[in-house]
C-alpha positions in Angstrom: 126.5 -81.8 48.6 123.0 -82.7 47.3 121.4 -84.7 49.7 121.1 -88.8 49.0 118.5 -91.4 49.6 116.8 -94.7 48.6 114.6 -94.4 46.1 113.1 -97.2 43.8 111.3 -96.2 40.5 112.0 -99.5 38.6 108.6 -101.5 39.3 107.9 -102.0 35.8 111.3 -104.5 35.8 110.6 -106.2 38.9 108.6 -105.3 42.3 109.4 -106.2 46.2 107.6 -109.1 47.6 105.2 -107.8 49.9 105.4 -109.0 53.5 102.0 -110.1 53.4 103.4 -112.4 50.8 106.4 -113.4 52.0 104.6 -114.8 55.2 101.9 -116.8 53.5 104.7 -118.4 51.5 107.3 -119.4 54.2 105.2 -122.5 55.5 105.6 -124.0 52.1 109.3 -123.7 52.2 109.5 -125.8 55.3 106.9 -127.6 57.4 104.1 -127.8 54.5 106.9 -128.9 52.0 104.9 -131.4 50.6 104.4 -132.7 46.8 101.0 -132.0 45.9 101.0 -135.1 43.4 101.2 -137.5 46.5 98.3 -138.5 48.6 98.9 -138.6 52.4 98.0 -135.1 54.3 101.4 -133.5 54.1 100.8 -133.5 50.2 97.1 -132.4 50.6 98.2 -129.4 52.4 100.0 -128.5 49.6 97.3 -129.4 46.8 94.9 -127.3 48.6 97.1 -124.5 48.6 97.6 -124.5 45.3 94.3 -124.7 44.5 93.1 -121.8 46.8 95.8 -119.8 44.6 94.3 -121.0 41.7 90.5 -119.8 42.8 92.4 -116.2 43.6 93.8 -115.7 40.5 90.9 -116.8 38.5 88.6 -114.4 40.7 91.5 -111.6 40.1 90.6 -111.8 35.9 87.1 -113.0 36.2 88.0 -116.5 35.2 87.1 -120.1 36.0 89.9 -122.0 38.4 90.1 -124.7 35.6 91.2 -122.3 33.2 94.0 -121.1 35.0 97.2 -122.8 34.8 100.6 -122.1 36.6 103.9 -121.3 34.7 107.5 -120.4 35.5 106.7 -116.5 35.0 105.0 -114.4 31.9 107.7 -115.5 29.7 106.6 -118.8 29.8 103.1 -118.3 29.5 103.6 -116.0 26.4 105.7 -118.7 24.8 103.2 -121.1 25.9 100.4 -119.3 24.2 101.6 -118.2 21.1 103.8 -121.8 20.4 100.7 -123.8 21.6 98.3 -122.2 19.6 100.3 -122.2 16.7 100.9 -125.9 16.7 97.5 -126.6 17.3 96.1 -124.7 14.5 99.2 -125.8 11.7 96.6 -127.3 9.8 94.0 -124.5 9.6 97.2 -121.9 8.8 100.6 -120.3 9.6 99.9 -116.8 9.9 100.0 -114.8 13.1 99.4 -111.0 13.8 101.1 -108.7 16.6 102.6 -105.5 17.0 105.8 -104.5 16.9 106.2 -103.2 20.6 105.5 -106.5 22.3 107.9 -107.9 25.0 110.4 -109.8 23.9 108.5 -112.8 25.3 106.2 -112.5 22.3 108.6 -111.0 19.8 111.7 -113.5 20.0 108.9 -116.3 20.4 107.5 -115.4 17.1 110.8 -115.1 15.4 110.8 -118.3 16.7 107.9 -119.7 14.7 109.2 -117.8 11.5 112.0 -120.0 11.4 109.6 -123.1 11.4 107.8 -121.9 8.2 105.1 -119.5 10.1 104.6 -116.0 8.8 104.2 -113.4 11.4 103.1 -109.3 10.4 104.3 -106.7 12.9 101.9 -103.9 13.5 103.1 -100.6 13.7 102.0 -98.4 16.2 100.9 -94.5 16.4 103.2 -91.9 17.6 102.1 -92.9 21.0 102.5 -96.7 20.8 98.8 -97.3 20.3 97.7 -100.6 17.8 94.7 -99.2 15.8 92.4 -102.2 15.7 91.8 -101.0 11.9 95.4 -102.3 11.1 94.4 -105.8 12.9 91.5 -106.1 10.2 93.7 -105.4 7.5 96.5 -107.7 8.5 93.9 -110.5 8.9 94.2 -113.5 6.2 92.2 -116.9 5.6 95.2 -118.2 7.0 95.7 -116.2 10.6 95.3 -118.5 13.6 96.1 -116.0 16.7 96.2 -112.3 17.3 98.7 -111.2 20.0 98.6 -107.5 21.5 99.7 -106.9 24.8 97.1 -105.0 27.0 99.9 -102.5 28.0 103.6 -101.7 27.2 106.1 -102.2 29.7 108.4 -99.5 28.5 106.1 -96.3 27.4 103.1 -97.4 29.6 100.5 -97.0 26.7 97.3 -99.0 27.3 96.1 -100.7 24.1 92.2 -100.8 22.8 92.4 -104.3 23.4 88.8 -105.4 23.8 88.4 -103.2 20.2 91.2 -105.3 18.9 90.0 -108.9 20.5 86.6 -108.0 18.7 88.5 -107.8 15.3 89.9 -111.1 16.1 86.8 -112.8 17.1 84.8 -111.6 14.1 87.1 -113.9 12.0 87.1 -116.6 14.8 90.7 -115.9 15.6 91.6 -116.8 19.2 93.4 -113.7 21.1 96.2 -113.5 23.4 97.4 -110.7 25.5 100.5 -110.1 27.6 98.8 -108.6 30.7 101.8 -108.6 32.5 102.0 -105.0 33.3 98.0 -104.6 33.9 97.4 -106.4 36.8 96.6 -104.3 39.8 97.1 -101.2 37.2 93.3 -101.4 35.7 90.6 -104.2 35.6 91.7 -107.0 33.4 89.1 -108.9 33.3 88.7 -112.0 30.5 85.2 -111.5 29.3 85.5 -107.5 29.2 88.6 -107.8 27.1 87.4 -110.7 25.3 91.0 -112.4 25.7 90.8 -116.5 25.2 94.4 -116.5 26.4 96.4 -113.9 28.8 99.6 -114.0 30.5 100.7 -113.1 34.3 103.9 -112.5 35.8 103.7 -112.4 39.9 107.0 -110.4 40.6 105.0 -107.5 38.4 102.8 -106.8 41.5 104.3 -107.7 44.9 104.7 -111.3 44.5 108.1 -113.5 43.9 110.0 -114.0 40.7 109.7 -117.7 38.8 106.0 -117.8 39.1 103.4 -116.7 36.4 100.3 -118.0 34.8 98.3 -118.3 31.7 94.8 -118.2 31.5 93.4 -120.4 28.5 89.8 -119.8 28.1 87.6 -122.9 28.0 87.5 -124.4 24.2 90.2 -122.8 22.7 92.7 -125.0 20.7 96.1 -125.3 22.5 99.0 -128.2 22.9 100.9 -129.0 25.9 103.8 -127.1 26.7 105.9 -129.3 28.6 105.9 -133.1 28.7 106.2 -135.3 31.6 103.8 -135.8 34.6 100.1 -135.0 35.0 100.6 -131.8 36.4 98.4 -129.0 35.7 95.4 -131.2 34.6 98.1 -132.8 32.0 99.2 -129.7 30.4 102.1 -128.7 31.9 104.3 -131.1 33.4 106.8 -130.5 36.8 106.0 -130.5 40.0 104.4 -127.2 41.2 106.6 -124.7 42.8 104.2 -124.5 45.8 105.7 -121.5 47.7 105.5 -119.7 44.5 102.2 -120.5 43.6 101.1 -119.3 47.2 103.1 -116.0 46.8 101.2 -115.4 43.2 97.4 -116.2 44.8 98.1 -113.8 47.7 99.8 -110.8 45.6 97.3 -110.7 43.2 94.5 -110.9 45.7 96.2 -107.9 47.3 97.1 -106.3 44.1 93.3 -106.3 42.9 91.9 -105.4 46.2 94.3 -102.4 46.9 93.5 -101.2 43.1 90.8 -99.1 43.7 92.7 -96.9 46.5 96.4 -97.2 44.7 95.9 -96.8 40.9 94.8 -93.2 41.4 97.2 -92.6 44.1 100.2 -93.7 41.7 98.6 -91.8 38.9 98.5 -88.8 40.6 102.0 -88.9 41.6 102.8 -89.9 37.8 101.3 -86.8 36.4 103.3 -84.9 39.1 106.5 -86.5 37.9 106.0 -85.5 34.8 104.7 -82.2 34.9 107.7 -81.5 37.1 110.2 -82.9 34.6 108.7 -81.4 31.5 108.6 -77.7 32.9 111.9 -78.0 34.8 114.2 -79.4 31.9 114.0 -78.3 28.1 114.3 -80.1 25.2 112.4 -83.1 27.1 109.5 -85.0 25.6 106.9 -87.8 27.2 106.7 -90.6 25.3 104.0 -92.9 25.4 100.0 -91.9 25.6 99.4 -88.9 27.4 96.1 -90.3 29.5 96.0 -93.9 28.4 99.0 -94.7 30.2 99.9 -96.9 33.0 98.8 -95.4 36.4 102.7 -95.8 37.5 104.7 -95.2 34.4 106.9 -92.1 33.4 108.9 -92.3 30.3 110.5 -89.0 28.9 113.3 -88.5 26.2 116.0 -86.1 26.9 117.7 -84.5 23.9 121.7 -84.4 24.0 122.4 -87.3 26.2 122.7 -90.6 27.0 120.0 -92.7 28.9 122.7 -95.3 30.6 124.7 -91.8 31.6 121.1 -90.8 33.4 120.9 -94.0 35.3 124.6 -94.0 36.8 124.2 -90.8 38.0 120.8 -91.4 39.7 122.2 -94.5 41.0 124.7 -92.5 42.4 122.1 -90.4 44.1 120.5 -93.5 45.4 117.6 -93.8 42.6 116.8 -96.8 40.7 115.3 -96.5 37.2 115.5 -97.5 33.9 116.2 -96.7 30.4 115.2 -97.4 26.7 118.9 -97.8 25.7 120.3 -101.4 25.6 122.8 -100.5 27.9 122.7 -103.9 29.6 123.2 -105.9 26.7 125.7 -106.2 23.8 123.7 -104.7 21.5 123.8 -101.1 20.7 120.4 -100.8 19.6 118.1 -98.1 21.0 114.4 -99.6 22.4 112.6 -101.2 19.8 109.9 -99.5 21.5 110.7 -96.1 21.3 111.5 -96.3 17.5 108.5 -97.9 16.4 107.1 -94.9 18.0 109.3 -92.7 15.7 111.7 -91.4 18.3 115.5 -90.6 16.1 117.8 -93.2 18.0 119.8 -90.4 19.4 116.2 -89.5 21.2 115.3 -92.8 21.8 119.1 -93.4 23.5 118.4 -90.5 26.0 115.2 -92.0 27.4 114.2 -92.4 31.4 111.9 -94.8 32.7 110.5 -94.3 35.8 107.8 -96.8 37.1 106.4 -96.2 40.7 105.2 -99.0 43.1 102.7 -98.9 46.1 105.7 -98.1 48.4 106.5 -94.8 46.6 105.8 -91.6 48.4 105.8 -87.6 47.1 109.2 -87.6 49.1 110.1 -89.8 46.4 109.1 -87.7 44.0 110.2 -84.3 45.1 113.8 -86.3 45.3 113.7 -87.1 42.1 112.8 -83.8 40.8 114.9 -81.8 42.7 118.3 -84.2 41.5 116.9 -85.0 37.7 117.5 -81.1 36.3 121.0 -81.1 37.4 122.2 -84.6 36.1 120.5 -83.6 32.5 122.3 -79.9 32.7 125.5 -81.7 33.8 125.5 -83.9 30.7 124.4 -81.3 28.6 127.1 -79.4 29.2 129.8 -82.2 28.1 127.6 -83.8 25.1 129.2 -83.7 21.9 125.2 -84.4 20.7 124.6 -80.9 21.9 127.2 -79.3 19.6 125.9 -81.1 16.4 122.6 -79.7 17.1 
């Protein structure tokens, strides 16, 4: 009987809150519960905590604190960046350039704007999932008001040539937005180095709490208010601040960036060992995403002749939590839009597996996955009708 242990390898989906982050948040649920908009000392404590967190976020991405606005997460930050820029620039134009492999927080936002009369160009990617800056140049028109390309893909881990893409946009005096949700703690995400005008962050991707994020808005960028109401976030995003969540975001990003020089190479070494071990042990398998320009924690492979959700269920039975490119948790039977955009046939896209590592994973976790995964694929292929058709 195969040994079973608990191995979490779905950190691209969410991460556990780090103990240091939980400790920092805890007082703001109880004894320091004040509303930052009030004037008494209890409220001032909360206000000071929010502003300290703002400083941590700003320092982590090379921004000024007044350019950081707290949100409910990466999805809201992406929505605000795109819809807010579109609304502020409607008299100038109605055209947005993005990529075909963006997170749905970007893609669905763009689809929503199309229903309002905006036009969107969804750029193709190469076989590795990379956007070519030349394609951005070709797509830009006199009516283009925003270019939005993610820093790194959440499914296949491919890192985009963000600076080059941003420079193309700026050559045409067009603002550039990037969804950097997967980038924080993985590689330096300096807004000046990336030339970003708008950048989205989500706390739960790097050891912080769910339901908290931030949008960086470069000083001078034209963007409308996202939520009307009170004067919170300097009148640009109404609603009483989620003080515990914001405190958690500030502490988590501080830890993620401080630990990056040590953690990223360690994760990359485990990532490479996983990739090498899977490809050597299991035939008819391919690596998805760029082989080197990829997130240090991301492994995405496609197995021919099997369904990804079956792999997940068998891994789960053996204590391994992972993800797949197939839409097994939704009503849709369509495979991952990212993998099909990279040129994978539907049947291979459905047979994908994503393993994403985190700071608590160890070499023993890698060994365990490499021990159990080949047997799972062999058993599934033995009963697969797809193999018989090949």
